[in-house]
C-alpha positions as CSV (number, residue, x, y, z in Angstrom):
1,M,73.2,-58.4,83.4
2,M,76.9,-57.7,82.6
3,D,77.2,-55.4,85.5
4,H,75.1,-57.4,88.0
5,D,76.9,-58.2,91.2
6,F,76.2,-61.9,91.6
7,R,76.6,-63.2,95.1
8,M,76.1,-66.6,96.8
9,L,73.4,-67.2,99.4
10,I,74.9,-68.3,102.7
11,D,73.0,-68.2,106.0
12,G,70.5,-65.7,104.6
13,E,73.2,-63.3,103.5
14,L,74.3,-62.5,99.9
15,T,77.9,-63.4,100.1
16,P,80.9,-62.5,97.8
17,G,83.3,-65.3,96.9
18,V,87.0,-65.5,97.8
19,S,87.6,-64.8,94.1
20,Q,85.6,-64.7,90.8
21,F,85.5,-66.6,87.6
22,D,84.2,-65.9,84.1
23,V,80.9,-67.2,82.8
24,V,80.9,-67.6,79.1
25,N,78.0,-67.0,76.7
26,P,78.2,-70.1,74.4
27,A,76.8,-68.1,71.5
28,T,79.9,-65.8,71.5
29,G,82.5,-67.9,73.3
30,K,83.3,-64.9,75.4
31,A,82.7,-64.1,79.1
32,F,79.7,-61.9,79.8
33,A,79.6,-62.0,83.6
34,Q,81.6,-62.9,86.7
35,C,80.6,-65.6,89.2
36,P,81.7,-65.6,92.9
37,K,83.8,-68.6,93.9
38,A,83.6,-70.4,97.2
39,D,86.4,-72.1,99.0
40,E,86.2,-74.8,101.7
41,A,85.6,-72.2,104.5
42,L,82.6,-70.8,102.7
43,L,81.2,-74.3,102.0
44,E,81.6,-75.1,105.7
45,R,79.7,-71.9,106.6
46,A,76.9,-72.9,104.2
47,V,76.7,-76.5,105.6
48,A,76.8,-75.2,109.2
49,A,74.0,-72.7,108.4
50,A,71.8,-75.4,106.9
51,K,72.5,-77.7,109.9
52,R,71.6,-74.9,112.3
53,A,68.4,-73.9,110.5
54,Q,67.1,-77.5,109.9
55,P,65.5,-78.3,113.3
56,G,63.5,-75.1,113.3
57,W,62.5,-75.6,109.6
58,A,61.4,-79.2,110.3
59,A,59.4,-78.0,113.3
60,T,57.6,-75.4,111.1
61,P,54.2,-76.7,110.2
62,V,54.1,-78.3,106.7
63,E,51.4,-75.9,105.6
64,T,53.7,-73.0,106.4
65,R,56.7,-74.6,104.6
66,A,54.5,-75.3,101.5
67,A,53.2,-71.7,101.5
68,L,56.8,-70.4,101.3
69,V,57.6,-72.8,98.5
70,N,54.5,-71.4,96.7
71,Q,55.8,-67.9,97.4
72,L,59.1,-68.9,95.6
73,A,57.0,-70.1,92.6
74,D,55.0,-66.9,92.5
75,A,58.2,-64.8,92.7
76,L,59.8,-66.8,89.9
77,E,56.7,-66.5,87.7
78,A,56.7,-62.7,88.2
79,R,60.3,-62.6,86.7
80,I,60.0,-65.1,83.9
81,G,61.4,-62.7,81.3
82,E,64.4,-61.8,83.4
83,F,65.3,-65.4,84.3
84,A,64.7,-66.6,80.7
85,S,67.0,-64.0,79.2
86,L,69.8,-64.8,81.7
87,L,69.3,-68.5,81.1
88,T,69.7,-68.0,77.4
89,S,72.9,-66.0,77.9
90,E,74.6,-68.6,80.1
91,Q,73.1,-71.8,78.7
92,G,72.5,-71.0,75.0
93,K,69.0,-72.4,74.5
94,P,66.5,-70.3,72.4
95,L,64.6,-67.8,74.5
96,D,61.3,-69.6,74.1
97,Q,62.8,-72.8,75.4
98,A,64.3,-70.9,78.3
99,G,60.9,-69.5,79.1
100,Y,59.4,-73.0,79.1
101,E,62.1,-74.1,81.5
102,I,61.3,-71.3,83.9
103,M,57.6,-71.9,83.7
104,G,58.2,-75.6,84.2
105,S,60.2,-74.7,87.3
106,V,57.2,-72.7,88.6
107,F,54.8,-75.7,88.0
108,T,57.3,-78.0,89.7
109,L,57.5,-75.9,92.9
110,R,53.7,-75.7,93.0
111,A,53.3,-79.4,92.5
112,F,55.5,-80.2,95.4
113,A,54.0,-77.6,97.6
114,A,50.7,-79.4,97.1
115,M,52.1,-82.8,98.1
116,R,51.9,-84.2,101.7
117,V,53.4,-87.3,103.3
118,E,50.8,-88.7,105.7
119,P,51.6,-91.2,108.5
120,K,50.7,-94.7,107.4
121,V,49.1,-97.2,109.8
122,L,50.6,-100.5,109.1
123,K,48.9,-102.5,111.9
124,D,46.2,-101.6,114.4
125,E,44.8,-104.8,116.1
126,G,44.9,-106.5,119.5
127,G,46.2,-103.3,121.2
128,N,49.2,-103.2,118.8
129,R,49.4,-100.0,116.7
130,V,52.2,-99.7,114.2
131,V,52.6,-96.4,112.3
132,E,55.2,-95.4,109.7
133,H,56.0,-91.7,109.9
134,R,58.3,-89.9,107.4
135,T,60.9,-87.6,108.9
136,P,63.3,-85.2,107.1
137,L,66.8,-86.4,106.5
138,G,68.5,-83.1,107.6
139,V,70.8,-81.3,105.3
140,V,70.6,-82.2,101.6
141,A,73.1,-81.2,98.9
142,S,71.9,-80.5,95.4
143,I,74.5,-80.8,92.6
144,T,73.0,-79.7,89.2
145,P,74.2,-79.8,85.6
146,W,74.4,-77.1,82.9
147,N,71.7,-78.3,80.5
148,F,68.6,-77.4,82.6
149,P,70.1,-75.5,85.5
150,V,66.9,-74.0,86.9
151,I,64.3,-76.8,86.7
152,L,66.7,-79.5,87.8
153,L,67.3,-77.5,91.0
154,M,63.6,-77.1,91.5
155,N,63.1,-80.9,91.1
156,K,65.3,-81.2,94.3
157,L,64.5,-78.0,96.2
158,G,60.7,-78.5,96.1
159,P,60.6,-81.9,97.8
160,A,63.5,-81.1,100.1
161,L,61.8,-78.0,101.6
162,V,58.3,-79.4,101.8
163,T,59.5,-82.4,103.8
164,G,61.5,-80.3,106.2
165,N,65.1,-80.5,105.0
166,C,67.5,-77.6,104.4
167,M,69.7,-77.4,101.3
168,V,73.2,-76.6,100.1
169,A,73.0,-76.2,96.3
170,K,76.0,-76.2,94.0
171,P,75.2,-75.3,90.3
172,A,77.4,-76.2,87.4
173,P,80.3,-73.8,86.9
174,T,79.3,-72.9,83.4
175,T,75.7,-72.0,84.3
176,P,75.6,-70.7,87.8
177,L,74.0,-67.3,87.3
178,T,70.3,-68.3,87.2
179,T,70.8,-70.2,90.4
180,L,72.4,-67.2,92.1
181,L,69.6,-65.0,90.9
182,F,67.1,-67.4,92.4
183,G,69.1,-67.2,95.6
184,E,68.7,-63.4,95.7
185,M,64.9,-63.9,95.3
186,A,64.8,-66.7,98.0
187,Q,66.7,-64.5,100.5
188,A,63.6,-62.4,100.9
189,I,61.3,-65.4,101.3
190,L,63.0,-68.3,103.2
191,P,64.4,-68.2,106.7
192,P,68.2,-67.9,106.9
193,G,70.1,-71.2,106.3
194,V,67.1,-73.0,104.7
195,L,68.7,-72.6,101.2
196,N,72.4,-72.0,100.7
197,I,74.1,-71.7,97.3
198,V,77.8,-72.1,96.7
199,C,79.7,-71.9,93.4
200,D,83.0,-73.4,92.4
201,Q,84.8,-74.7,89.4
202,N,84.3,-78.3,90.4
203,E,86.7,-78.2,93.4
204,L,84.1,-78.7,96.1
205,G,82.2,-81.7,94.9
206,A,84.2,-84.3,96.9
207,L,84.0,-82.2,100.1
208,I,80.2,-82.0,99.7
209,T,79.7,-85.7,98.9
210,G,82.0,-86.8,101.8
211,H,80.7,-84.2,104.3
212,P,79.6,-85.8,107.6
213,D,76.9,-83.2,108.2
214,I,75.2,-83.7,104.8
215,A,72.6,-86.5,104.9
216,K,71.8,-86.8,101.2
217,V,73.2,-85.8,97.8
218,A,70.8,-85.3,95.0
219,F,72.9,-85.3,91.8
220,T,72.0,-84.9,88.1
221,G,74.8,-85.2,85.6
222,S,76.9,-87.7,83.7
223,T,77.1,-91.4,84.7
224,A,80.9,-91.1,85.1
225,T,80.5,-88.3,87.7
226,G,77.5,-90.1,89.3
227,K,79.8,-93.1,90.0
228,K,82.2,-90.7,91.8
229,V,79.4,-89.2,93.8
230,M,78.2,-92.6,94.8
231,A,81.6,-93.8,95.9
232,S,82.4,-90.6,97.8
233,S,79.0,-90.8,99.6
234,A,79.6,-94.3,100.8
235,G,82.0,-93.3,103.5
236,T,79.1,-91.7,105.5
237,V,76.4,-94.0,104.0
238,K,74.6,-91.0,102.6
239,R,71.3,-91.3,100.8
240,V,71.9,-90.5,97.1
241,T,69.6,-89.8,94.2
242,L,71.4,-90.1,90.9
243,E,69.8,-89.0,87.7
244,L,72.4,-89.8,85.1
245,G,73.1,-90.2,81.4
246,G,70.9,-91.8,78.8
247,N,71.1,-93.3,75.4
248,D,67.4,-93.3,74.6
249,A,66.1,-95.3,71.7
250,A,63.2,-94.4,69.5
251,I,61.6,-97.4,67.9
252,V,59.4,-96.6,64.9
253,L,56.9,-99.3,64.0
254,D,55.9,-100.1,60.5
255,D,52.3,-98.8,60.6
256,V,53.1,-95.1,60.9
257,D,53.3,-92.3,58.5
258,A,57.1,-91.8,58.1
259,R,56.9,-88.1,57.5
260,Q,54.7,-87.3,60.4
261,V,56.7,-89.4,62.9
262,A,60.1,-88.2,61.6
263,Q,59.0,-84.6,62.6
264,K,58.3,-85.8,66.1
265,V,61.5,-87.8,66.4
266,Y,63.4,-84.8,65.1
267,Q,62.0,-82.6,67.8
268,G,62.7,-85.2,70.4
269,A,66.4,-85.4,69.3
270,M,67.1,-81.7,68.7
271,T,65.3,-79.7,71.4
272,N,67.9,-77.8,73.5
273,A,70.5,-78.7,70.8
274,G,70.1,-82.4,71.9
275,Q,71.5,-81.6,75.4
276,I,68.8,-83.5,77.3
277,C,69.4,-86.7,79.2
278,I,66.1,-88.0,77.8
279,A,66.6,-86.7,74.3
280,I,66.2,-89.3,71.5
281,K,69.8,-90.4,71.0
282,R,69.2,-93.1,68.4
283,A,66.3,-94.0,66.1
284,Y,65.4,-97.4,64.8
285,V,63.3,-97.4,61.6
286,P,61.8,-100.3,59.6
287,A,63.8,-101.1,56.4
288,P,60.9,-100.3,54.0
289,M,60.5,-96.7,55.3
290,Y,64.2,-96.1,56.2
291,D,65.1,-94.0,53.1
292,E,62.0,-91.8,53.4
293,F,62.4,-91.4,57.1
294,C,66.1,-90.4,56.8
295,D,65.3,-87.9,54.0
296,E,62.6,-86.2,56.0
297,L,64.9,-85.9,59.0
298,A,67.6,-84.4,56.8
299,K,65.1,-81.9,55.3
300,L,64.1,-80.8,58.8
301,A,67.7,-80.5,59.9
302,K,68.6,-78.3,56.9
303,A,65.7,-76.0,57.6
304,A,66.7,-75.4,61.2
305,I,67.7,-71.8,62.1
306,V,71.0,-72.2,64.1
307,D,71.9,-68.9,65.8
308,D,72.2,-67.1,69.1
309,G,69.3,-68.1,71.3
310,S,68.4,-64.5,72.1
311,K,67.5,-63.9,68.4
312,Q,63.9,-64.3,67.4
313,G,63.3,-67.3,65.2
314,T,66.3,-69.3,66.4
315,T,65.4,-73.0,66.6
316,I,68.8,-74.4,67.6
317,G,71.2,-72.6,69.9
318,P,74.9,-73.4,70.5
319,I,76.3,-76.3,72.4
320,Q,76.8,-75.1,76.0
321,N,80.5,-75.3,76.4
322,Q,83.8,-75.9,74.6
323,M,84.4,-79.3,76.1
324,Q,81.0,-80.7,75.0
325,F,81.4,-79.1,71.6
326,D,84.7,-80.9,71.1
327,K,83.2,-84.2,72.2
328,V,80.3,-83.9,69.8
329,K,82.6,-82.9,66.9
330,A,84.8,-85.9,67.5
331,L,81.8,-88.2,67.5
332,I,80.6,-86.7,64.2
333,D,84.1,-87.0,62.6
334,D,84.2,-90.7,63.6
335,A,80.7,-91.3,62.3
336,R,81.6,-89.7,59.0
337,T,84.1,-92.6,58.4
338,R,81.5,-95.3,59.3
339,G,78.3,-94.0,57.8
340,T,76.7,-91.3,55.7
341,V,76.1,-87.7,57.0
342,L,72.9,-86.5,55.4
343,A,72.7,-83.0,57.0
344,G,75.0,-80.9,59.2
345,G,78.2,-82.3,60.3
346,D,80.4,-79.2,60.2
347,A,80.6,-76.6,62.9
348,L,79.6,-73.1,61.8
349,D,82.5,-70.8,61.0
350,R,81.7,-68.2,63.6
351,P,82.4,-67.4,67.2
352,G,80.5,-69.6,69.7
353,Y,80.0,-73.4,69.9
354,F,77.5,-73.9,67.0
355,M,76.9,-77.3,65.5
356,P,74.0,-77.5,63.1
357,P,71.6,-80.4,63.5
358,T,73.3,-83.5,62.1
359,I,71.6,-86.7,60.7
360,V,73.8,-89.8,60.2
361,R,72.6,-93.0,58.5
362,D,74.1,-96.4,57.6
363,L,76.0,-96.8,61.0
364,D,76.5,-100.1,62.7
365,D,75.3,-100.6,66.3
366,D,78.9,-100.6,67.6
367,A,79.7,-97.1,66.3
368,P,80.6,-94.7,69.1
369,L,77.8,-92.3,68.0
370,V,75.3,-95.2,68.6
371,R,76.9,-96.7,71.8
372,E,77.7,-93.5,73.7
373,E,75.6,-90.6,74.8
374,Q,76.3,-87.7,72.4
375,F,74.5,-85.0,74.3
376,G,74.4,-82.8,71.2
377,P,72.4,-82.1,68.0
378,V,73.3,-85.3,66.3
379,L,71.0,-88.3,65.5
380,P,72.1,-91.7,64.2
381,V,69.3,-93.5,62.3
382,L,69.5,-97.3,62.1
383,K,67.6,-99.8,60.1
384,Y,65.8,-102.9,61.3
385,D,63.8,-105.8,59.9
386,D,62.6,-107.8,63.0
387,I,60.8,-106.4,66.1
388,D,62.4,-108.8,68.5
389,D,65.8,-108.0,67.1
390,V,65.3,-104.3,67.4
391,I,64.1,-104.5,71.0
392,A,67.2,-106.5,71.8
393,R,69.4,-103.8,70.1
394,A,67.6,-101.0,71.9
395,N,68.1,-102.7,75.3
396,G,71.8,-103.6,74.5
397,S,73.0,-100.5,76.4
398,D,74.5,-99.7,79.8
399,Y,71.9,-96.9,80.0
400,G,68.1,-97.1,80.6
401,L,66.7,-93.6,81.3
402,G,63.9,-93.1,78.7
403,G,62.7,-94.3,75.3
404,T,59.9,-93.9,72.8
405,V,57.8,-96.2,70.7
406,W,55.8,-94.8,67.7
407,G,52.9,-96.8,66.3
408,K,49.3,-96.4,65.1
409,D,48.3,-99.6,66.7
410,L,48.4,-98.4,70.3
411,A,48.1,-101.8,71.9
412,R,50.9,-103.1,69.8
413,A,53.1,-100.1,70.5
414,T,52.4,-100.4,74.2
415,D,53.4,-104.0,74.2
416,V,56.7,-103.0,72.6
417,A,57.2,-100.3,75.3
418,M,56.7,-102.9,78.0
419,R,59.7,-104.7,76.7
420,I,62.0,-101.7,76.7
421,D,64.4,-101.7,79.7
422,S,64.2,-98.1,80.7
423,G,62.8,-96.1,83.6
424,T,60.3,-94.3,81.4
425,V,59.0,-95.3,77.9
426,W,56.7,-92.9,76.1
427,V,54.3,-94.1,73.4
428,N,53.6,-91.6,70.6
429,Q,54.9,-88.7,72.6
430,H,58.2,-87.6,74.0
431,M,59.4,-85.9,77.1
432,A,55.9,-85.9,78.7
433,I,57.4,-84.9,82.1
434,D,54.9,-84.2,84.8
435,A,56.0,-83.2,88.3
436,N,53.4,-85.6,89.7
437,I,54.8,-88.6,87.9
438,P,58.0,-90.3,89.1
439,F,61.0,-90.3,86.9
440,R,63.7,-93.0,87.3
441,G,66.6,-94.5,85.5
442,V,67.6,-98.1,85.4
443,K,71.0,-99.7,84.9
444,Q,73.7,-97.0,84.8
445,S,71.2,-94.2,84.2
446,G,70.5,-93.6,87.9
447,L,69.3,-94.6,91.3
448,G,66.2,-93.5,93.1
449,A,63.4,-91.3,91.8
450,E,62.8,-87.6,91.1
451,L,59.3,-86.1,90.8
452,G,56.0,-87.5,92.0
453,E,55.3,-88.9,95.5
454,A,58.2,-91.3,95.0
455,G,60.5,-88.3,94.5
456,L,59.1,-86.6,97.6
457,L,59.8,-89.7,99.7
458,E,63.4,-89.7,98.6
459,Y,63.9,-86.7,101.0
460,T,62.5,-88.6,104.0
461,Q,63.5,-91.3,106.4
462,A,60.9,-94.0,107.2
463,H,60.4,-94.0,111.0
464,I,58.4,-96.9,112.5
465,V,56.6,-96.5,115.8
466,N,55.4,-99.9,117.1
467,A,53.4,-99.5,120.3
468,I,51.4,-101.6,122.8
469,A,50.1,-100.8,126.2
470,L,52.5,-101.4,129.1
471,E,50.3,-104.1,130.7
472,D,50.4,-106.1,127.5
473,A,54.2,-105.9,127.1
């Protein structure tokens, strides 16, 4: 799509920017397309359009709104190949993984289109009837990151539209094109102003989060940026949903087959080149199986096919951008001085941001690779002797997004999972995300919920009507 004229969606019109900026293919390190850039005036137009459209959209019957969300899902499904190819070009993930993201986006839209928020009768006795209704918030801003640019938008757009809100969406500047392509598609389906898309190079964030006409910000990204979003939103007491960083621990119990579970942990750590907020970021393995487990991980890492995601057979694509590549490289260089690199560790000598899957053992818990979120294809493997100790070590983090426990004795593994201080803990599986199941972070991993009924309610205001007959007043 080198020659495609990408435009922003503002008030139902495909709108050029005040200028353009390059979008780089991380597999080549070179620009392959141009993205339109908004300024403050275009942002104001987008917000005004959403504010103008919102009362009419809220007054539209929910069945009609849901039908239009289903139309978006159908249109997206009909163009999976096109979207997946563009996603691989701008994000880097292998084509099959890009296809999974697009199909997951379709499922997410359909799941939210099927959800309804019904009034809840809280009291109905002695002539006193109290009902809790749920009303839309108004204009919602979506700010999405570069690791899953399509599905993380749908996690926000689906519930926002079904509950009667209008949206201004801002994609990450390194992966804006799939969002813009979705906007082209949505133009033919949604009424003007219901969805607006603006692109920038991170200049407009503070204007969005501080904007008096935006009622809520739904943000997915780093904890550091999430704190800025929260602080900036405080001035207007905006509702915020923050899905932030993670440092998810995998705890392997001593009754498993080391080789079998190592394969599952490897996939949980390395999918999308490890650039997943809920990727396995550190693995804790019992001392008796530690060597075997590490060796199996190293074998899997060495067998990976690291290449351009558009090439058939590629299992690990590039890191998405230069800044993240440099961060991952620095963490590996530091880890090399503290532990043992069993596989990977050196960037590929070729254009693009390629780091092979890297396995590091013999690190202490205070190593930066263990303490920080690496967000790349690098896994530190740590040894433990005592289950109470390892649970304390796993919980000794500012983060609490996800986690996994692996064990043959399901009751025992579930008991361990109950003691992990994270929003979601999976037992003998990883990343079992379902649009009907809420997803939350604890501690500095986030605020509020995405997905499920809880995620739907995040886009509503509880409205109590407490009534009695006049003669009883």
